[in-house]
All heavy atoms as an XYZ file, in Angstrom:
812
protein
N       1.101     -9.687     -4.603
C       1.174     -8.538     -5.485
C      -0.135     -7.779     -5.376
O      -1.203     -8.366     -5.446
C       1.412     -8.982     -6.943
C       1.378     -7.801     -7.875
C       2.715     -9.733     -7.064
N      -0.039     -6.493     -5.191
C      -1.209     -5.644     -5.080
C      -1.192     -4.659     -6.230
O      -0.193     -3.993     -6.473
C      -1.214     -4.883     -3.735
C      -2.391     -3.947     -3.651
C      -1.216     -5.862     -2.572
N      -2.276     -4.582     -6.978
C      -2.383     -3.651     -8.088
C      -3.075     -2.384     -7.625
O      -4.148     -2.447     -7.043
C      -3.181     -4.283     -9.226
O      -3.397     -3.340    -10.246
N      -2.451     -1.261     -7.882
C      -3.016      0.010     -7.477
C      -3.403      0.861     -8.677
O      -3.580      2.049     -8.566
C      -2.013      0.774     -6.614
C      -1.607      0.051     -5.344
C      -0.445      0.766     -4.678
C      -2.758     -0.054     -4.380
N      -3.513      0.258     -9.832
C      -3.771      1.004    -11.057
C      -5.050      1.801    -11.034
O      -5.110      2.892    -11.584
N      -6.066      1.290    -10.402
C      -7.346      1.983    -10.441
C      -7.359      3.214     -9.554
O      -8.285      3.992     -9.615
C      -8.468      1.035    -10.036
O      -8.206      0.486     -8.779
N      -6.338      3.405     -8.725
C      -6.319      4.597     -7.886
C      -5.716      5.782     -8.612
O      -5.745      6.881     -8.118
C      -5.523      4.380     -6.573
C      -6.019      3.185     -5.829
C      -4.039      4.293     -6.824
N      -5.154      5.586     -9.793
C      -4.452      6.655    -10.492
C      -5.389      7.289    -11.519
O      -5.603      6.748    -12.589
C      -3.178      6.119    -11.179
C      -2.423      7.247    -11.837
C      -2.287      5.398    -10.169
N      -5.979      8.443    -11.180
C      -6.904      9.087    -12.114
C      -6.154      9.868    -13.184
O      -4.959     10.120    -13.050
C      -7.688     10.035    -11.217
C      -6.705     10.437    -10.177
C      -5.864      9.191     -9.936
N      -6.839     10.262    -14.264
C      -6.215     11.105    -15.271
C      -5.740     12.403    -14.610
O      -6.348     12.827    -13.634
C      -7.324     11.375    -16.270
C      -8.320     10.307    -16.025
C      -8.208      9.933    -14.571
N      -4.696     13.053    -15.034
C      -3.937     12.771    -16.243
C      -2.720     11.892    -15.993
O      -1.868     11.776    -16.851
C      -3.486     14.181    -16.669
C      -3.236     14.867    -15.377
C      -4.300     14.320    -14.435
N      -2.616     11.252    -14.847
C      -1.401     10.523    -14.497
C      -1.296      9.163    -15.166
O      -0.214      8.639    -15.348
C      -1.289     10.369    -12.981
C      -1.302     11.696    -12.276
C      -2.367     12.074    -11.475
C      -0.256     12.593    -12.447
C      -2.380     13.297    -10.848
C      -0.270     13.826    -11.824
C      -1.328     14.166    -11.017
O      -1.347     15.378    -10.409
N      -2.423      8.545    -15.501
C      -2.391      7.258    -16.191
C      -1.626      6.213    -15.415
O      -1.959      5.908    -14.287
N      -0.562      5.688    -16.000
C       0.182      4.601    -15.361
C       1.368      5.092    -14.552
O       2.160      4.277    -14.093
C       0.665      3.615    -16.437
O       1.547      4.276    -17.317
N       1.531      6.391    -14.358
C       2.630      6.888    -13.530
C       2.365      6.532    -12.074
O       1.352      6.919    -11.504
C       2.771      8.408    -13.673
C       3.172      8.924    -15.032
C       3.192     10.454    -15.003
C       4.530      8.393    -15.439
N       3.247      5.783    -11.494
C       3.031      5.363    -10.116
C       4.358      5.270     -9.404
O       5.253      4.603     -9.880
C       2.338      4.002    -10.076
C       2.022      3.587     -8.674
C       0.957      4.136     -8.005
C       2.834      2.699     -8.000
C       0.673      3.776     -6.706
C       2.564      2.339     -6.702
C       1.477      2.882     -6.056
N       4.544      5.887     -8.240
C       3.602      6.868     -7.715
C       3.558      8.109     -8.597
O       4.519      8.393     -9.281
C       4.157      7.197     -6.334
C       5.460      6.521     -6.202
C       5.696      5.672     -7.389
N       2.428      8.815     -8.579
C       2.288      9.981     -9.441
C       3.232     11.103     -9.014
O       3.725     11.091     -7.888
C       0.827     10.384     -9.264
C       0.406      9.778     -7.999
C       1.231      8.544     -7.795
N       3.474     12.061     -9.893
C       4.334     13.187     -9.536
C       3.816     13.911     -8.299
O       2.614     13.982     -8.069
C       4.250     14.097    -10.764
C       3.755     13.233    -11.859
C       2.933     12.162    -11.225
N       4.717     14.416     -7.508
C       4.390     15.194     -6.298
C       3.677     14.365     -5.249
O       3.005     14.894     -4.380
C       3.572     16.429     -6.647
C       4.282     17.377     -7.582
C       3.440     18.584     -7.872
C       4.170     19.504     -8.831
N       3.406     20.676     -9.191
N       3.807     13.084     -5.296
C       3.199     12.206     -4.294
C       4.303     11.715     -3.376
O       5.241     11.053     -3.819
C       2.513     11.029     -4.978
S       1.646      9.962     -3.819
N       4.211     12.047     -2.119
C       5.229     11.626     -1.160
C       4.854     10.252     -0.595
O       3.776     10.085     -0.026
C       5.335     12.647     -0.028
C       6.440     12.365      0.943
C       6.517     13.397      2.052
O       5.817     14.430      1.990
O       7.269     13.159      3.007
N       5.717      9.282     -0.795
C       5.464      7.920     -0.320
C       6.666      7.418      0.467
O       7.762      7.960      0.383
C       5.171      6.942     -1.485
C       3.940      7.363     -2.261
C       6.370      6.826     -2.410
N       6.428      6.372      1.219
C       7.528      5.651      1.871
C       7.188      4.172      1.818
O       6.016      3.788      1.815
C       7.770      6.140      3.286
C       6.660      5.876      4.258
C       6.911      6.565      5.600
N       5.949      6.082      6.561
C       6.262      5.500      7.717
N       7.512      5.366      8.067
N       5.330      5.079      8.524
N       8.220      3.337      1.743
C       7.988      1.900      1.655
C       9.237      1.143      2.068
O      10.341      1.663      2.030
C       7.544      1.497      0.247
C       8.449      1.946     -0.875
C       9.489      1.131     -1.326
C       8.261      3.161     -1.489
C      10.309      1.534     -2.358
C       9.072      3.570     -2.529
C      10.096      2.754     -2.954
O      10.904      3.158     -3.979
N       9.019     -0.084      2.502
C      10.098     -0.996      2.880
C       9.711     -2.406      2.470
O       8.551     -2.796      2.586
C      10.353     -0.975      4.386
C      11.061      0.262      4.875
C      11.415      0.185      6.351
O      11.341     -0.904      6.951
O      11.739      1.242      6.915
N      10.680     -3.141      1.983
C      10.530     -4.555      1.630
C       9.431     -4.809      0.593
O       8.760     -5.827      0.632
C      10.341     -5.409      2.877
C      11.567     -5.417      3.781
C      11.325     -6.096      5.102
N      10.374     -5.395      5.949
C      10.668     -4.317      6.691
N      11.856     -3.822      6.685
N       9.750     -3.759      7.442
N       9.229     -3.837     -0.293
C       8.339     -4.007     -1.432
C       9.029     -3.450     -2.666
O       9.935     -2.626     -2.563
C       6.960     -3.328     -1.257
C       6.187     -3.933     -0.103
C       7.099     -1.837     -1.114
N       8.564     -3.903     -3.809
C       9.093     -3.446     -5.083
C       7.982     -2.740     -5.840
O       6.866     -3.258     -5.933
C       9.599     -4.641     -5.882
C      10.090     -4.309     -7.262
C      10.534     -5.572     -7.996
O      10.699     -6.625     -7.407
N      10.718     -5.446     -9.289
N       8.274     -1.562     -6.370
C       7.296     -0.830     -7.174
C       7.562     -1.136     -8.631
O       8.684     -1.010     -9.109
C       7.420      0.673     -6.943
C       7.264      1.163     -5.507
C       7.396      2.671     -5.458
C       5.948      0.724     -4.919
N       6.516     -1.551     -9.340
C       6.649     -1.882    -10.750
C       5.406     -1.377    -11.462
O       4.325     -1.956    -11.302
C       6.804     -3.390    -10.921
C       6.914     -3.809    -12.372
O       7.277     -2.965    -13.207
O       6.634     -4.976    -12.662
N       5.539     -0.306    -12.193
C       4.424      0.324    -12.878
C       3.364      0.684    -11.838
O       3.611      1.515    -10.988
C       3.875     -0.592    -13.968
O       2.821      0.025    -14.649
N       2.219      0.061    -11.845
C       1.172      0.364    -10.871
C       0.998     -0.764     -9.858
O      -0.058     -0.918     -9.277
C      -0.153      0.653    -11.584
C      -0.695     -0.568    -12.288
O       0.038     -1.506    -12.575
N      -1.982     -0.563    -12.561
N       2.057     -1.544     -9.636
C       1.961     -2.661     -8.687
C       2.986     -2.531     -7.579
O       4.079     -2.039     -7.784
C       2.167     -3.990     -9.397
C       1.043     -4.317    -10.335
C       1.224     -5.651    -10.986
N       0.082     -5.888    -11.853
C      -0.298     -7.072    -12.247
N       0.370     -8.134    -11.898
N      -1.348     -7.213    -13.021
N       2.577     -3.020     -6.425
C       3.467     -3.104     -5.274
C       3.604     -4.588     -4.956
O       2.607     -5.267     -4.739
C       2.880     -2.361     -4.060
C       3.767     -2.532     -2.846
C       2.669     -0.894     -4.380
N       4.831     -5.095     -4.966
C       5.061     -6.519     -4.711
C       5.963     -6.687     -3.500
O       6.976     -6.002     -3.361
C       5.692     -7.185     -5.930
N       5.582     -7.597     -2.643
C       6.366     -7.919     -1.446
C       7.670     -8.591     -1.831
O       7.703     -9.462     -2.695
C       5.537     -8.837     -0.544
C       6.258     -9.389      0.662
C       6.663     -8.548      1.691
C       6.515    -10.750      0.783
C       7.309     -9.054      2.805
C       7.153    -11.259      1.899
C       7.550    -10.411      2.904
O       8.188    -10.914      4.005
N       8.754     -8.197     -1.172
C      10.052     -8.832     -1.375
C      10.280     -9.782     -0.205
O      10.443     -9.355      0.940
C      11.181     -7.786     -1.446
C      10.949     -6.838     -2.620
C      12.529     -8.473     -1.564
C      11.906     -5.663     -2.648
N      10.247    -11.071     -0.509
C      10.439    -12.081      0.545
C      11.817    -11.890      1.162
O      12.783    -11.615      0.478
C      10.312    -13.482     -0.023
C      10.422    -14.573      1.037
C      10.117    -15.946      0.479
N       8.721    -16.073      0.071
C       7.721    -16.343      0.926
N       7.963    -16.463      2.191
N       6.492    -16.472      0.471
N      11.888    -12.042      2.484
C      13.154    -11.924      3.192
C      13.250    -13.041      4.220
O      12.239    -13.639      4.596
C      13.280    -10.536      3.833
C      12.157    -10.254      4.806
O      12.177    -10.742      5.918
N      11.162     -9.485      4.382
N      14.465    -13.357      4.679
C      14.657    -14.513      5.573
C      13.850    -14.454      6.862
O      13.458    -15.486      7.393
C      16.155    -14.482      5.885
C      16.771    -13.634      4.839
C      15.722    -12.700      4.354
N      13.576    -13.259      7.363
C      12.842    -13.125      8.630
C      11.335    -12.997      8.432
O      10.595    -12.857      9.398
C      13.351    -11.903      9.393
C      14.798    -12.033      9.755
O      15.295    -13.126     10.040
N      15.511    -10.921      9.731
N      10.876    -13.021      7.175
C       9.454    -12.813      6.869
C       8.930    -11.504      7.444
O       7.789    -11.423      7.898
C       8.603    -13.993      7.355
C       8.836    -15.220      6.522
O       9.028    -15.133      5.315
N       8.840    -16.372      7.157
N       9.784    -10.464      7.440
C       9.367     -9.147      7.920
C       8.273     -8.583      7.027
O       8.210     -8.878      5.839
C      10.551     -8.178      7.934
C      11.615     -8.570      8.950
O      11.249     -9.126     10.004
O      12.802     -8.303      8.695
N       7.439     -7.765      7.609
C       6.337     -7.133      6.900
C       6.881     -6.187      5.835
O       7.849     -5.474      6.065
C       5.453     -6.353      7.898
C       4.438     -5.480      7.177
C       4.761     -7.304      8.848
N       6.271     -6.190      4.672
C       6.540     -5.191      3.646
C       5.443     -4.149      3.696
O       4.298     -4.463      4.021
N       5.783     -2.891      3.400
C       4.784     -1.835      3.518
C       4.955     -0.780      2.440
O       6.071     -0.485      2.018
C       4.888     -1.174      4.887
N       3.834     -0.221      2.016
C       3.801      0.924      1.115
C       2.810      1.907      1.703
O       1.697      1.530      2.065
C       3.354      0.515     -0.287
C       3.175      1.682     -1.208
C       4.250      2.168     -1.930
C       1.949      2.296     -1.327
C       4.092      3.255     -2.767
C       1.781      3.382     -2.165
C       2.854      3.870     -2.885
N       3.204      3.177      1.805
C       2.313      4.176      2.390
C       2.444      5.496      1.641
O       3.553      5.975      1.403
C       2.665      4.395      3.861
C       1.772      5.387      4.564
C       2.154      5.596      6.013
O       3.318      5.569      6.365
N       1.163      5.792      6.847
N       1.314      6.062      1.285
C       1.280      7.407      0.724
C       1.172      8.380      1.887
O       0.335      8.214      2.775
C       0.086      7.566     -0.208
O      -0.032      8.910     -0.591
N       2.025      9.403      1.895
C       2.037     10.373      2.985
C       1.276     11.651      2.654
O       1.067     12.486      3.514
C       3.485     10.725      3.343
C       4.343      9.555      3.792
C       5.783     10.000      3.997
C       3.798      8.922      5.054
N       0.895     11.796      1.401
C       0.215     13.015      0.976
C      -1.007     12.658      0.136
O      -1.141     11.542     -0.339
C       1.146     13.900      0.118
O       1.597     13.138     -1.006
C       2.335     14.384      0.908
N      -1.861     13.632     -0.056
C      -2.969     13.492     -1.005
C      -2.354     13.613     -2.391
O      -2.006     14.705     -2.835
C      -4.027     14.578     -0.803
C      -4.837     14.409      0.428
N      -5.999     13.687      0.438
C      -4.646     14.838      1.692
C      -6.504     13.687      1.656
N      -5.707     14.378      2.431
N      -2.174     12.530     -3.064
C      -1.450     12.518     -4.331
C      -2.209     13.179     -5.466
O      -1.616     13.561     -6.465
C      -1.110     11.081     -4.720
S      -0.010     10.289     -3.534
N      -3.499     13.302     -5.355
C      -4.299     13.814     -6.463
C      -5.102     15.033     -6.058
O      -6.133     15.307     -6.618
C      -5.220     12.712     -6.984
C      -4.490     11.436     -7.238
C      -4.684     10.337     -6.426
C      -3.568     11.340     -8.268
C      -3.995      9.166     -6.646
C      -2.869     10.180     -8.497
C      -3.084      9.084     -7.688
N      -4.642     15.748     -5.048
C      -5.350     16.927     -4.565
C      -6.219     16.591     -3.373
O      -6.557     15.439     -3.118
N      -6.571     17.601     -2.617
C      -7.325     17.394     -1.380
C      -8.740     16.886     -1.607
O      -9.368     16.363     -0.702
C      -7.363     18.692     -0.573
C      -6.000     19.037     -0.023
O      -5.176     18.152      0.208
N      -5.743     20.309      0.176
N      -9.275     17.040     -2.801
C     -10.642     16.593     -3.078
C     -10.707     15.122     -3.460
O     -11.784     14.571     -3.584
C     -11.265     17.434     -4.191
C     -11.457     18.854     -3.752
O     -11.673     19.124     -2.578
N     -11.371     19.779     -4.687
N      -9.574     14.478     -3.655
C      -9.555     13.072     -4.066
C      -9.274     12.203     -2.839
O      -8.157     12.104     -2.379
C      -8.471     12.858     -5.135
C      -8.517     11.492     -5.747
C      -9.455     11.194     -6.720
C      -7.640     10.501     -5.343
C      -9.509      9.932     -7.297
C      -7.685      9.237     -5.911
C      -8.619      8.961     -6.884
N     -10.324     11.595     -2.272
C     -10.173     10.824     -1.043
C     -10.502      9.349     -1.235
O     -10.629      8.612     -0.278
C     -11.080     11.395      0.065
O     -12.422     11.406     -0.397
C     -10.649     12.797      0.434
N     -10.618      8.902     -2.456
C     -10.982      7.531     -2.760
C      -9.746      6.747     -3.165
O      -8.882      7.249     -3.853
C     -11.982      7.537     -3.924
C     -12.307      6.183     -4.481
C     -13.250      5.375     -3.879
C     -11.660      5.697     -5.607
C     -13.559      4.132     -4.391
C     -11.954      4.443     -6.137
C     -12.910      3.675     -5.508
O     -13.204      2.446     -6.017
N      -9.656      5.516     -2.708
C      -8.615      4.635     -3.213
C      -9.170      3.233     -3.336
O     -10.126      2.862     -2.680
C      -7.347      4.661     -2.340
C      -7.419      3.872     -1.061
C      -6.902      2.580     -1.000
C      -7.966      4.398      0.094
C      -6.942      1.843      0.168
C      -8.006      3.677      1.259
C      -7.488      2.412      1.295
O      -7.528      1.686      2.449
N      -8.590      2.476     -4.223
C      -9.034      1.113     -4.480
C      -7.804      0.237     -4.627
O      -6.813      0.642     -5.211
C      -9.845      1.097     -5.769
C     -10.484     -0.226     -6.083
C     -11.373     -0.104     -7.312
O     -12.114      0.889     -7.425
O     -11.307     -1.011     -8.148
N      -7.891     -0.963     -4.080
C      -6.779     -1.906     -4.138
C      -7.300     -3.231     -4.668
O      -8.353     -3.697     -4.238
C      -6.156     -2.110     -2.742
C      -5.080     -3.169     -2.771
C      -5.600     -0.808     -2.203
N      -6.579     -3.814     -5.596
C      -6.919     -5.124     -6.123
C      -5.777     -6.074     -5.788
O      -4.641     -5.849     -6.195
C      -7.112     -5.064     -7.638
C      -7.399     -6.415     -8.263
C      -7.544     -6.279     -9.772
C      -7.807     -7.624    -10.414
N      -7.887     -7.501    -11.875
N      -6.057     -7.118     -5.030
C      -5.052     -8.114     -4.700
C      -4.954     -9.076     -5.872
O      -5.909     -9.793     -6.177
C      -5.397     -8.861     -3.389
C      -4.375     -9.944     -3.109
C      -5.489     -7.878     -2.235
N      -3.803     -9.071     -6.543
C      -3.597     -9.900     -7.714
C      -3.125    -11.289     -7.307
O      -3.518    -12.294     -7.891
C      -2.574     -9.237     -8.673
C      -2.303    -10.107     -9.885
C      -3.064     -7.870     -9.105
N      -2.295    -11.357     -6.299
C      -1.757    -12.627     -5.805
C      -1.488    -12.453     -4.320
O      -0.689    -11.615     -3.932
C      -0.478    -12.977     -6.551
C       0.138    -14.280     -6.102
O      -0.146    -14.781     -5.026
N       0.997    -14.831     -6.926
N      -2.159    -13.222     -3.473
C      -1.985    -13.043     -2.040
C      -0.904    -13.941     -1.448
O      -0.720    -13.997     -0.237
C      -3.302    -13.188     -1.287
C      -3.993    -14.521     -1.474
C      -3.670    -15.599     -0.673
C      -4.979    -14.679     -2.432
C      -4.305    -16.814     -0.841
C      -5.616    -15.889     -2.600
C      -5.275    -16.947     -1.804
O      -5.911    -18.149     -1.962
N      -0.141    -14.631     -2.285
C       0.997    -15.410     -1.803
C       0.576    -16.693     -1.116
O      -0.582    -17.104     -1.142
N       1.531    -17.315     -0.461
C       1.306    -18.600      0.191
C       0.397    -18.491      1.403
O      -0.501    -19.293      1.597
C       2.659    -19.205      0.631
O       3.514    -19.250     -0.509
C       2.479    -20.596      1.177
N       0.621    -17.467      2.234
C      -0.127    -17.342      3.480
C      -1.282    -16.352      3.412
O      -2.097    -16.313      4.309
C       0.814    -16.928      4.612
C       1.876    -17.971      4.858
O       1.607    -19.170      4.765
N       3.080    -17.537      5.155
N      -1.329    -15.541      2.383
C      -2.422    -14.580      2.250
C      -2.445    -13.518      3.314
O      -3.496    -13.010      3.665
N      -1.300    -13.173      3.846
C      -1.252    -12.184      4.926
C      -1.048    -10.786      4.346
O       0.063    -10.268      4.294
C      -0.152    -12.543      5.915
C      -0.423    -13.866      6.618
S       0.801    -14.273      7.849
C       0.510    -13.002      9.044
N      -2.143    -10.168      3.910
C      -2.118     -8.822      3.360
C      -3.075     -7.976      4.185
O      -4.200     -8.372      4.464
C      -2.560     -8.813      1.884
C      -1.555     -9.582      1.035
C      -2.707     -7.383      1.381
C      -1.976     -9.736     -0.405
N      -2.603     -6.806      4.569
C      -3.448     -5.845      5.261
C      -3.529     -4.574      4.439
O      -2.515     -4.066      3.978
N      -4.734     -4.073      4.237
C      -4.939     -2.843      3.490
C      -5.699     -1.903      4.404
O      -6.761     -2.258      4.916
C      -5.757     -3.096      2.201
C      -6.033     -1.795      1.486
C      -5.032     -4.079      1.298
N      -5.149     -0.723      4.619
C      -5.833      0.168      5.532
C      -5.293      1.573      5.551
O      -4.575      1.997      4.645
N      -5.619      2.265      6.618
C      -5.224      3.649      6.832
C      -4.445      3.733      8.132
O      -4.776      3.065      9.107
C      -6.461      4.541      6.914
C      -7.412      4.481      5.723
C      -8.707      5.222      6.052
C      -6.758      5.063      4.492
N      -3.411      4.591      8.123
C      -2.581      4.747      9.325
C      -1.975      6.139      9.342
O      -1.899      6.809      8.316
C      -1.471      3.697      9.340
N      -1.514      6.550     10.507
C      -0.852      7.854     10.635
C       0.454      7.851      9.828
O       0.992      6.795      9.525
C      -0.601      8.177     12.100
C       0.348      7.218     12.782
C       0.468      7.506     14.286
N       1.583      6.785     14.836
C       1.530      5.535     15.291
N       0.380      4.881     15.280
N       2.599      4.943     15.781
N       0.960      9.029      9.497
C       2.159      9.141      8.654
C       3.397      8.477      9.238
O       4.238      7.997      8.492
C       2.479     10.606      8.361
C       1.595     11.195      7.288
O       0.770     10.511      6.707
N       1.755     12.463      7.034
N       3.516      8.459     10.546
C       4.719      7.869     11.153
C       4.480      6.439     11.642
O       5.221      5.921     12.463
C       5.225      8.740     12.303
C       4.222      8.861     13.450
O       3.026      8.522     13.260
O       4.622      9.320     14.533
N       3.457      5.790     11.100
C       3.164      4.402     11.476
C       4.371      3.522     11.150
O       4.974      3.666     10.077
C       1.927      3.909     10.715
C       1.365      2.618     11.241
C       0.602      2.604     12.396
C       1.584      1.409     10.592
C       0.073      1.432     12.884
C       1.059      0.230     11.071
C       0.313      0.248     12.229
O      -0.210     -0.926     12.721
N       4.751      2.607     12.038
C       5.918      1.753     11.776
C       5.715      0.863     10.551
O       4.686      0.205     10.421
C       6.058      0.912     13.046
C       4.837      1.132     13.851
C       4.121      2.322     13.314
N       6.676      0.877      9.642
C       6.560      0.106      8.413
C       6.804     -1.384      8.621
O       6.658     -2.165      7.691
C       7.535      0.642      7.362
C       7.226      2.041      6.836
C       8.269      2.471      5.822
C       5.831      2.112      6.238
N       7.144     -1.796      9.829
C       7.323     -3.221     10.099
C       6.087     -3.837     10.757
O       6.136     -4.938     11.285
C       8.571     -3.470     10.948
C       8.533     -2.773     12.298
O       7.663     -1.907     12.508
O       9.383     -3.092     13.142
N       4.975     -3.132     10.722
C       3.700     -3.624     11.272
C       2.609     -3.495     10.220
O       2.537     -2.498      9.506
C       3.281     -2.806     12.481
S       4.346     -2.958     13.902
N       1.744     -4.485     10.146
C       0.577     -4.359      9.274
C      -0.304     -3.235      9.807
O      -0.407     -3.049     11.020
C      -0.243     -5.655      9.280
C       0.258     -6.710      8.356
N       0.097     -6.633      7.000
C       0.903     -7.874      8.597
C       0.617     -7.702      6.429
N       1.123     -8.471      7.376
N      -0.977     -2.508      8.928
C      -1.957     -1.540      9.428
C      -3.036     -2.289     10.204
O      -3.386     -3.414      9.866
C      -2.515     -0.895      8.162
C      -2.205     -1.846      7.059
C      -0.977     -2.576      7.470
N      -3.501     -1.666     11.258
C      -4.507     -2.293     12.103
C      -3.926     -3.028     13.295
O      -4.654     -3.372     14.221
N      -2.639     -3.272     13.315
C      -2.014     -3.958     14.445
C      -1.807     -3.026     15.638
O      -1.855     -3.450     16.776
C      -0.665     -4.548     14.047
C      -0.729     -5.829     13.281
C      -1.850     -6.510     12.892
C       0.368     -6.585     12.792
N      -1.519     -7.630     12.185
C      -0.145     -7.703     12.123
C       1.750     -6.424     12.853
C       0.660     -8.658     11.519
C       2.548     -7.370     12.246
C       2.003     -8.478     11.595
N      -1.517     -1.766     15.372
C      -1.256     -0.796     16.430
C      -2.311      0.300     16.402
O      -3.076      0.423     15.441
C       0.143     -0.172     16.261
C       1.268     -1.154     16.566
O       1.037     -2.120     17.315
O       2.378     -0.949     16.046
N      -2.299      1.110     17.461
C      -3.281      2.185     17.556
C      -3.083      3.193     16.425
O      -2.026      3.255     15.806
C      -3.172      2.885     18.911
O      -1.893      3.462     19.057
N      -4.103      3.984     16.190
C      -4.139      5.003     15.156
C      -4.013      4.413     13.750
O      -3.388      4.987     12.857
C      -3.088      6.079     15.393
C      -3.306      6.800     16.717
C      -2.352      7.948     16.912
O      -2.135      8.703     15.957
O      -1.831      8.079     18.011
N      -4.589      3.228     13.568
C      -4.660      2.609     12.246
C      -5.884      1.697     12.210
O      -6.349      1.232     13.240
C      -3.387      1.811     11.936
O      -3.293      0.670     12.754
N      -6.343      1.454     10.991
C      -7.468      0.549     10.794
C      -7.221     -0.175      9.466
O      -6.672      0.410      8.540
C      -8.819      1.300     10.788
C      -8.888      2.304      9.654
C      -9.982      0.347     10.743
N      -7.604     -1.448      9.395
C      -7.288     -2.196      8.182
C      -8.186     -3.412      8.008
O      -8.807     -3.889      8.953
C      -5.831     -2.660      8.217
N      -8.222     -3.890      6.789
C      -8.822     -5.172      6.441
C      -7.665     -6.137      6.200
O      -6.717     -5.800      5.484
C      -9.676     -5.044      5.181
C     -10.141     -6.390      4.678
C     -11.202     -7.051      5.290
C      -9.499     -7.011      3.617
C     -11.616     -8.300      4.848
C      -9.915     -8.261      3.167
C     -10.956     -8.886      3.788
O     -11.373    -10.115      3.352
N      -7.734     -7.316      6.799
C      -6.686     -8.329      6.649
C      -7.227     -9.525      5.868
O      -8.254    -10.088      6.232
C      -6.161     -8.779      8.029
C      -5.403     -7.697      8.721
N      -4.042     -7.681      8.776
C      -5.821     -6.589      9.350
C      -3.639     -6.615      9.423
N      -4.710     -5.925      9.782
N      -6.534     -9.880      4.802
C      -6.985    -10.963      3.918
C      -6.946    -12.330      4.578
O      -7.690    -13.222      4.202
C      -6.151    -10.986      2.645
S      -6.368     -9.533      1.613
N      -6.077    -12.511      5.581
C      -5.953    -13.842      6.186
C      -7.020    -14.116      7.237
O      -7.347    -15.267      7.500
C      -4.551    -14.034      6.785
C      -4.220    -13.041      7.887
O      -4.620    -11.862      7.775
O      -3.559    -13.435      8.853
N      -7.590    -13.071      7.853
C      -8.588    -13.323      8.892
C      -9.776    -12.366      8.839
O     -10.600    -12.380      9.738
C      -7.945    -13.281     10.271
C      -7.368    -11.930     10.612
O      -7.581    -10.956      9.911
N      -6.610    -11.889     11.685
N      -9.844    -11.531      7.791
C     -10.968    -10.606      7.637
C     -11.005     -9.575      8.699
O     -11.863     -8.866      8.957
């Protein structure tokens, strides 16, 4: 479970994703300000990606708090192009960079 609450500045508060924020995701569940992986038989990667500047072009900061890294701790947090495949962790393919909790 990844908490994204600290990335939501006023006036949005706990609205997540905030209004006018274009996102895409697969194999995750959105609950308030949290993104949780949905376990599946193939252990496919779950992904959440914001495609737009949700808080205006001047807001370029984001923060992620890992609340529970699961059994294997395989979480990647990073930046990727808008059409990055949602079945790959960020940092696995070109045009992305990421921090991975399982191997740093």
